[in-house]
BAPA-137579 format. One record per residue: residue number from 1; residue in one letter; x, y, z of N, C-alpha, C in turn. Coordinates in Angstrom, 2 decimals, always signed. Example, Ala and Ser with C-alpha at 12.3 -4.5 7.8 and 13.67 -1.06 7.14 Angstrom:
BEGIN
+-----+------+---------+---------+---------+---------+---------+---------+---------+---------+---------+
!  nr ! rest !    n_px !    n_py !    n_pz !   ca_px !   ca_py !   ca_pz !    c_px !    c_py !    c_pz !
+-----+------+---------+---------+---------+---------+---------+---------+---------+---------+---------+
!   1 !    A !  +13.19 !   -5.69 !   +7.80 !  +12.30 !   -4.50 !   +7.80 !  +13.20 !   -3.30 !   +7.80 !
!   2 !    S !  +12.85 !   -2.25 !   +7.08 !  +13.67 !   -1.06 !   +7.14 !  +12.90 !   +0.03 !   +7.87 !
+-----+------+---------+---------+---------+---------+---------+---------+---------+---------+---------+
***
This chain:
BEGIN
+-----+------+---------+---------+---------+---------+---------+---------+---------+---------+---------+
!  nr ! rest !    n_px !    n_py !    n_pz !   ca_px !   ca_py !   ca_pz !    c_px !    c_py !    c_pz !
+-----+------+---------+---------+---------+---------+---------+---------+---------+---------+---------+
!   1 !    M ! +124.80 !  +87.39 !  +37.44 ! +126.24 !  +87.20 !  +37.27 ! +126.59 !  +86.42 !  +36.03 !
!   2 !    A ! +127.41 !  +86.69 !  +35.34 ! +127.74 !  +86.02 !  +34.01 ! +128.78 !  +84.97 !  +34.34 !
!   3 !    A ! +128.64 !  +83.83 !  +33.94 ! +129.58 !  +82.64 !  +33.90 ! +130.84 !  +82.94 !  +33.14 !
!   4 !    T ! +131.94 !  +82.66 !  +33.65 ! +133.21 !  +82.83 !  +32.84 ! +133.78 !  +81.48 !  +32.57 !
!   5 !    N ! +134.53 !  +81.29 !  +31.49 ! +135.05 !  +80.10 !  +31.21 ! +136.44 !  +80.19 !  +31.63 !
!   6 !    N ! +136.77 !  +79.21 !  +32.72 ! +138.05 !  +79.06 !  +33.29 ! +138.95 !  +77.90 !  +32.85 !
!   7 !    A ! +138.52 !  +77.40 !  +31.71 ! +139.26 !  +76.37 !  +31.08 ! +140.63 !  +76.79 !  +30.51 !
!   8 !    V ! +141.60 !  +75.94 !  +30.79 ! +142.90 !  +76.13 !  +30.15 ! +143.09 !  +75.20 !  +29.05 !
!   9 !    S ! +143.63 !  +75.64 !  +27.89 ! +143.81 !  +74.85 !  +26.80 ! +145.31 !  +74.96 !  +26.48 !
!  10 !    F ! +145.88 !  +73.60 !  +26.30 ! +147.24 !  +73.40 !  +25.87 ! +147.36 !  +73.07 !  +24.47 !
!  11 !    T ! +148.23 !  +73.47 !  +23.84 ! +148.55 !  +73.04 !  +22.26 ! +149.56 !  +71.96 !  +22.46 !
!  12 !    P ! +149.32 !  +70.75 !  +22.11 ! +150.31 !  +69.69 !  +22.23 ! +151.51 !  +70.01 !  +21.32 !
!  13 !    N ! +152.67 !  +69.62 !  +21.82 ! +153.90 !  +69.81 !  +21.12 ! +153.99 !  +68.68 !  +20.18 !
!  14 !    I ! +153.83 !  +68.67 !  +18.89 ! +153.87 !  +67.68 !  +17.95 ! +155.17 !  +66.97 !  +18.00 !
!  15 !    K ! +156.23 !  +67.59 !  +18.11 ! +157.48 !  +67.06 !  +18.05 ! +157.65 !  +66.10 !  +19.28 !
!  16 !    C ! +157.08 !  +66.46 !  +20.53 ! +157.13 !  +65.51 !  +21.70 ! +156.21 !  +64.25 !  +21.45 !
!  17 !    L ! +155.08 !  +64.45 !  +20.72 ! +154.24 !  +63.38 !  +20.56 ! +154.78 !  +62.30 !  +19.59 !
!  18 !    T ! +155.65 !  +62.67 !  +18.66 ! +156.02 !  +61.79 !  +17.70 ! +157.49 !  +61.17 !  +17.88 !
!  19 !    K ! +157.95 !  +61.63 !  +19.19 ! +159.37 !  +61.11 !  +19.34 ! +159.21 !  +59.66 !  +19.68 !
!  20 !    K ! +160.08 !  +58.94 !  +19.10 ! +160.17 !  +57.36 !  +19.27 ! +160.62 !  +57.01 !  +20.55 !
!  21 !    R ! +160.10 !  +55.97 !  +21.25 ! +160.47 !  +55.44 !  +22.47 ! +161.04 !  +54.03 !  +22.16 !
!  22 !    Y ! +162.30 !  +53.84 !  +22.61 ! +162.95 !  +52.56 !  +22.47 ! +163.08 !  +51.68 !  +23.69 !
!  23 !    P ! +162.66 !  +50.37 !  +23.51 ! +162.57 !  +49.53 !  +24.73 ! +164.14 !  +49.29 !  +25.15 !
!  24 !    A ! +164.25 !  +48.83 !  +26.35 ! +165.72 !  +48.59 !  +26.87 ! +166.40 !  +47.64 !  +25.99 !
!  25 !    T ! +165.83 !  +46.79 !  +25.26 ! +166.53 !  +45.97 !  +24.33 ! +167.23 !  +46.65 !  +23.05 !
!  26 !    A ! +166.74 !  +47.79 !  +22.92 ! +167.49 !  +48.68 !  +21.88 ! +168.64 !  +49.15 !  +22.47 !
!  27 !    K ! +168.87 !  +49.20 !  +23.71 ! +170.06 !  +49.80 !  +24.40 ! +170.89 !  +48.54 !  +24.70 !
!  28 !    Y ! +170.42 !  +47.52 !  +25.17 ! +171.13 !  +46.29 !  +25.49 ! +170.66 !  +45.09 !  +24.78 !
!  29 !    D ! +171.51 !  +44.12 !  +24.33 ! +170.85 !  +42.89 !  +23.78 ! +170.29 !  +41.94 !  +24.96 !
!  30 !    K ! +169.63 !  +41.02 !  +24.51 ! +169.16 !  +40.06 !  +25.47 ! +170.15 !  +39.44 !  +26.47 !
!  31 !    H ! +171.44 !  +39.02 !  +25.89 ! +172.30 !  +38.36 !  +26.67 ! +172.85 !  +39.36 !  +27.75 !
!  32 !    V ! +173.09 !  +40.60 !  +27.30 ! +173.63 !  +41.70 !  +28.25 ! +172.58 !  +41.90 !  +29.40 !
!  33 !    L ! +171.28 !  +42.02 !  +28.94 ! +170.29 !  +42.16 !  +30.01 ! +170.20 !  +41.16 !  +30.92 !
!  34 !    R ! +170.42 !  +39.82 !  +30.53 ! +170.42 !  +38.65 !  +31.37 ! +171.63 !  +38.80 !  +32.45 !
!  35 !    K ! +172.72 !  +38.98 !  +31.91 ! +173.90 !  +39.09 !  +32.66 ! +173.77 !  +40.29 !  +33.76 !
!  36 !    R ! +173.07 !  +41.36 !  +33.31 ! +172.99 !  +42.43 !  +34.21 ! +171.92 !  +41.98 !  +35.32 !
!  37 !    L ! +170.82 !  +41.36 !  +34.89 ! +169.86 !  +40.97 !  +35.74 ! +170.49 !  +40.02 !  +36.87 !
!  38 !    D ! +171.24 !  +39.07 !  +36.34 ! +171.95 !  +38.08 !  +37.32 ! +172.82 !  +38.93 !  +38.27 !
!  39 !    V ! +173.56 !  +39.87 !  +37.90 ! +174.34 !  +40.71 !  +38.81 ! +173.46 !  +41.46 !  +39.89 !
!  40 !    E ! +172.36 !  +42.00 !  +39.32 ! +171.40 !  +42.74 !  +40.30 ! +170.74 !  +41.86 !  +41.25 !
!  41 !    E ! +170.46 !  +40.55 !  +40.78 ! +169.73 !  +39.64 !  +41.74 ! +170.92 !  +39.09 !  +42.84 !
!  42 !    W ! +171.97 !  +38.86 !  +42.41 ! +173.10 !  +38.57 !  +43.39 ! +173.31 !  +39.58 !  +44.18 !
!  43 !    M ! +173.39 !  +40.89 !  +43.89 ! +173.53 !  +42.04 !  +44.67 ! +172.44 !  +42.21 !  +45.76 !
!  44 !    D ! +171.20 !  +41.93 !  +45.25 ! +170.01 !  +42.03 !  +46.28 ! +170.23 !  +40.98 !  +47.32 !
!  45 !    G ! +170.45 !  +39.72 !  +47.09 ! +170.71 !  +38.68 !  +48.04 ! +171.91 !  +39.06 !  +49.00 !
!  46 !    Q ! +173.01 !  +39.62 !  +48.42 ! +174.14 !  +39.93 !  +49.35 ! +173.89 !  +41.11 !  +50.25 !
!  47 !    L ! +173.15 !  +41.97 !  +49.66 ! +172.84 !  +43.36 !  +50.51 ! +171.94 !  +42.95 !  +51.57 !
!  48 !    K ! +171.01 !  +41.96 !  +51.33 ! +170.13 !  +41.59 !  +52.54 ! +170.86 !  +40.78 !  +53.62 !
!  49 !    L ! +172.02 !  +40.12 !  +53.08 ! +172.87 !  +39.36 !  +54.14 ! +173.72 !  +40.54 !  +54.78 !
!  50 !    L ! +174.30 !  +41.59 !  +54.21 ! +175.04 !  +42.54 !  +54.74 ! +174.39 !  +43.32 !  +55.77 !
!  51 !    F ! +173.07 !  +43.63 !  +55.54 ! +172.25 !  +44.33 !  +56.42 ! +171.34 !  +43.59 !  +57.40 !
!  52 !    D ! +171.67 !  +42.35 !  +57.26 ! +170.92 !  +41.40 !  +58.19 ! +169.42 !  +41.42 !  +58.26 !
!  53 !    C ! +168.97 !  +41.56 !  +56.94 ! +167.43 !  +41.62 !  +56.74 ! +166.63 !  +40.37 !  +56.95 !
!  54 !    K ! +165.56 !  +40.46 !  +57.74 ! +164.87 !  +39.35 !  +58.01 ! +163.61 !  +39.14 !  +57.09 !
!  55 !    G ! +163.28 !  +38.05 !  +56.45 ! +162.10 !  +37.84 !  +55.73 ! +162.02 !  +38.71 !  +54.45 !
!  56 !    D ! +160.89 !  +39.59 !  +54.48 ! +160.62 !  +40.53 !  +53.19 ! +161.34 !  +42.06 !  +53.44 !
!  57 !    E ! +162.00 !  +42.11 !  +54.70 ! +162.68 !  +43.30 !  +55.14 ! +163.68 !  +43.67 !  +54.07 !
!  58 !    D ! +163.69 !  +45.09 !  +53.70 ! +164.54 !  +45.42 !  +52.64 ! +165.77 !  +46.31 !  +53.34 !
!  59 !    Y ! +166.83 !  +46.35 !  +52.72 ! +168.02 !  +47.05 !  +53.09 ! +167.71 !  +48.63 !  +52.89 !
!  60 !    P ! +168.47 !  +49.53 !  +53.48 ! +168.21 !  +50.85 !  +53.56 ! +168.87 !  +51.67 !  +52.47 !
!  61 !    L ! +169.26 !  +50.95 !  +51.34 ! +169.99 !  +51.76 !  +50.35 ! +169.83 !  +51.18 !  +48.94 !
!  62 !    E ! +170.16 !  +51.83 !  +48.01 ! +170.24 !  +51.34 !  +46.60 ! +171.56 !  +51.53 !  +46.05 !
!  63 !    I ! +172.11 !  +50.61 !  +45.31 ! +173.41 !  +50.73 !  +44.58 ! +172.98 !  +50.61 !  +43.10 !
!  64 !    D ! +173.33 !  +51.52 !  +42.33 ! +173.09 !  +51.61 !  +41.03 ! +174.27 !  +51.07 !  +40.21 !
!  65 !    I ! +174.15 !  +50.10 !  +39.34 ! +175.29 !  +49.50 !  +38.77 ! +176.02 !  +50.50 !  +37.85 !
!  66 !    D ! +175.16 !  +51.32 !  +37.12 ! +175.82 !  +52.28 !  +36.31 ! +176.61 !  +53.24 !  +36.96 !
!  67 !    D ! +176.12 !  +53.68 !  +38.22 ! +176.91 !  +54.65 !  +39.11 ! +178.36 !  +54.04 !  +39.46 !
!  68 !    V ! +178.30 !  +52.60 !  +39.75 ! +179.46 !  +52.05 !  +40.12 ! +180.43 !  +51.91 !  +38.95 !
!  69 !    M ! +179.90 !  +51.54 !  +37.76 ! +180.64 !  +51.43 !  +36.61 ! +181.19 !  +52.68 !  +36.13 !
!  70 !    D ! +180.59 !  +53.76 !  +36.38 ! +180.96 !  +55.05 !  +35.90 ! +182.56 !  +55.42 !  +36.62 !
!  71 !    H ! +182.81 !  +54.85 !  +37.66 ! +184.00 !  +55.05 !  +38.17 ! +185.15 !  +54.21 !  +37.51 !
!  72 !    E ! +186.09 !  +54.89 !  +37.05 ! +187.14 !  +54.28 !  +36.16 ! +187.89 !  +53.12 !  +36.67 !
!  73 !    S ! +188.56 !  +53.39 !  +37.83 ! +189.35 !  +52.23 !  +38.31 ! +188.79 !  +51.44 !  +39.35 !
!  74 !    D ! +189.28 !  +50.17 !  +39.53 ! +188.70 !  +49.33 !  +40.61 ! +188.82 !  +49.92 !  +41.92 !
!  75 !    E ! +189.90 !  +50.71 !  +42.10 ! +190.12 !  +51.36 !  +43.42 ! +189.03 !  +52.37 !  +43.57 !
!  76 !    D ! +188.66 !  +53.19 !  +42.53 ! +187.72 !  +54.20 !  +42.75 ! +186.25 !  +53.56 !  +43.05 !
!  77 !    K ! +186.02 !  +52.37 !  +42.35 ! +184.93 !  +51.64 !  +42.51 ! +184.79 !  +51.20 !  +43.98 !
!  78 !    H ! +185.85 !  +50.52 !  +44.50 ! +186.12 !  +50.13 !  +45.96 ! +185.71 !  +51.14 !  +46.94 !
!  79 !    T ! +186.38 !  +52.42 !  +46.70 ! +186.12 !  +53.43 !  +47.56 ! +184.75 !  +54.02 !  +47.55 !
!  80 !    Y ! +184.01 !  +54.03 !  +46.54 ! +182.75 !  +54.39 !  +46.25 ! +181.85 !  +53.47 !  +46.98 !
!  81 !    L ! +181.95 !  +52.28 !  +46.79 ! +181.09 !  +51.21 !  +47.48 ! +181.32 !  +51.17 !  +49.03 !
!  82 !    K ! +182.59 !  +51.39 !  +49.47 ! +182.96 !  +51.37 !  +50.81 ! +182.13 !  +52.62 !  +51.46 !
!  83 !    E ! +182.07 !  +53.64 !  +50.78 ! +181.32 !  +54.87 !  +51.40 ! +179.94 !  +54.69 !  +51.44 !
!  84 !    V ! +179.32 !  +53.89 !  +50.37 ! +177.82 !  +53.76 !  +50.25 ! +177.43 !  +52.66 !  +51.37 !
!  85 !    L ! +178.29 !  +51.67 !  +51.56 ! +178.00 !  +50.54 !  +52.61 ! +178.44 !  +50.93 !  +54.01 !
!  86 !    V ! +178.80 !  +52.19 !  +54.28 ! +179.33 !  +52.45 !  +55.71 ! +178.42 !  +51.98 !  +56.81 !
!  87 !    D ! +177.09 !  +51.73 !  +56.59 ! +176.13 !  +51.43 !  +57.63 ! +175.86 !  +50.01 !  +57.68 !
!  88 !    A ! +176.61 !  +49.25 !  +56.84 ! +176.27 !  +47.69 !  +56.71 ! +176.50 !  +47.09 !  +57.97 !
!  89 !    V ! +175.72 !  +46.05 !  +58.49 ! +175.91 !  +45.40 !  +59.72 ! +177.14 !  +44.48 !  +59.66 !
!  90 !    H ! +177.29 !  +43.82 !  +58.50 ! +178.50 !  +43.03 !  +58.51 ! +179.58 !  +43.73 !  +57.47 !
!  91 !    A ! +180.77 !  +43.17 !  +57.54 ! +181.94 !  +43.80 !  +56.71 ! +181.67 !  +43.49 !  +55.29 !
!  92 !    P ! +181.76 !  +44.65 !  +54.50 ! +181.32 !  +44.56 !  +53.12 ! +182.51 !  +44.15 !  +52.21 !
!  93 !    E ! +183.74 !  +44.05 !  +52.61 ! +184.84 !  +43.83 !  +51.85 ! +184.70 !  +42.67 !  +50.71 !
!  94 !    N ! +184.21 !  +41.51 !  +51.14 ! +184.13 !  +40.43 !  +50.26 ! +183.03 !  +40.70 !  +49.21 !
!  95 !    F ! +182.05 !  +41.36 !  +49.64 ! +181.00 !  +41.82 !  +48.72 ! +181.50 !  +42.77 !  +47.55 !
!  96 !    I ! +182.23 !  +43.80 !  +48.16 ! +182.83 !  +44.74 !  +47.24 ! +183.66 !  +44.10 !  +46.21 !
!  97 !    K ! +184.70 !  +43.30 !  +46.66 ! +185.56 !  +42.58 !  +45.69 ! +184.84 !  +41.86 !  +44.55 !
!  98 !    E ! +183.85 !  +40.97 !  +45.01 ! +183.04 !  +40.13 !  +44.24 ! +182.25 !  +40.99 !  +43.25 !
!  99 !    L ! +181.59 !  +42.09 !  +43.77 ! +180.82 !  +42.87 !  +42.82 ! +181.62 !  +43.56 !  +41.69 !
! 100 !    I ! +182.77 !  +43.87 !  +42.13 ! +183.78 !  +44.62 !  +41.09 ! +184.19 !  +43.59 !  +40.07 !
! 101 !    E ! +184.43 !  +42.40 !  +40.56 ! +184.72 !  +41.31 !  +39.44 ! +183.57 !  +40.95 !  +38.61 !
! 102 !    R ! +182.27 !  +40.90 !  +39.24 ! +181.13 !  +40.55 !  +38.39 ! +180.78 !  +41.77 !  +37.51 !
! 103 !    L ! +181.15 !  +42.94 !  +37.77 ! +180.87 !  +44.16 !  +36.88 ! +181.78 !  +44.14 !  +35.72 !
! 104 !    K ! +182.99 !  +43.58 !  +35.81 ! +183.80 !  +43.55 !  +34.78 ! +183.29 !  +42.81 !  +33.47 !
! 105 !    T ! +182.31 !  +41.81 !  +33.78 ! +181.52 !  +41.17 !  +32.58 ! +180.71 !  +42.09 !  +31.80 !
! 106 !    L ! +180.22 !  +43.19 !  +32.48 ! +179.41 !  +44.10 !  +31.91 ! +180.21 !  +45.40 !  +31.42 !
! 107 !    T ! +181.38 !  +45.53 !  +31.73 ! +182.17 !  +46.70 !  +31.53 ! +182.13 !  +47.15 !  +29.94 !
! 108 !    S ! +182.53 !  +46.24 !  +29.10 ! +182.58 !  +46.63 !  +27.55 ! +181.33 !  +47.07 !  +27.12 !
! 109 !    N ! +180.19 !  +46.45 !  +27.44 ! +178.91 !  +46.77 !  +26.98 ! +178.51 !  +48.12 !  +27.60 !
! 110 !    H ! +178.88 !  +48.40 !  +28.77 ! +178.46 !  +49.61 !  +29.41 ! +179.09 !  +50.77 !  +28.72 !
! 111 !    A ! +180.53 !  +50.67 !  +28.32 ! +181.01 !  +51.69 !  +27.66 ! +180.46 !  +52.06 !  +26.18 !
! 112 !    L ! +179.96 !  +50.97 !  +25.45 ! +179.33 !  +51.07 !  +24.25 ! +177.99 !  +51.76 !  +24.47 !
! 113 !    T ! +177.28 !  +51.48 !  +25.41 ! +176.04 !  +51.95 !  +25.68 ! +176.13 !  +53.60 !  +25.93 !
! 114 !    K ! +177.09 !  +53.76 !  +26.92 ! +177.39 !  +55.30 !  +27.33 ! +177.61 !  +56.10 !  +25.99 !
! 115 !    S ! +178.47 !  +55.54 !  +25.07 ! +178.81 !  +56.40 !  +23.87 ! +177.66 !  +56.59 !  +22.98 !
! 116 !    H ! +176.68 !  +55.63 !  +22.99 ! +175.63 !  +55.71 !  +22.19 ! +174.55 !  +56.70 !  +22.77 !
! 117 !    T ! +174.47 !  +56.85 !  +24.09 ! +173.45 !  +57.79 !  +24.60 ! +173.89 !  +59.09 !  +24.66 !
! 118 !    R ! +175.03 !  +59.55 !  +24.46 ! +175.54 !  +61.02 !  +24.53 ! +175.08 !  +61.73 !  +23.18 !
+-----+------+---------+---------+---------+---------+---------+---------+---------+---------+---------+
***
């Protein structure tokens, strides 16, 4: 019985290999990254309180800041967050209001970034 060569050979796409990758700091400056991280850390702590998490226990959802900021009006953001937080153990109203206010500090930078990524 003769042996057959079952190897598969792929020709690399040179265009793909030479594509530049930019770190997050190319998209946001360090100041914006710090502000964004502060908001995310605050959100994490508040979500643990809203869902009554104990110790290292984590809450059952994720809120993407960009998804919230994609909603144009504060009312749309509020409605979106209220739907996402429907299963929260504690009332999310204060969290939602505070988050919307904190996101306003990131809004102008978010708009600039969105226009550059299109």
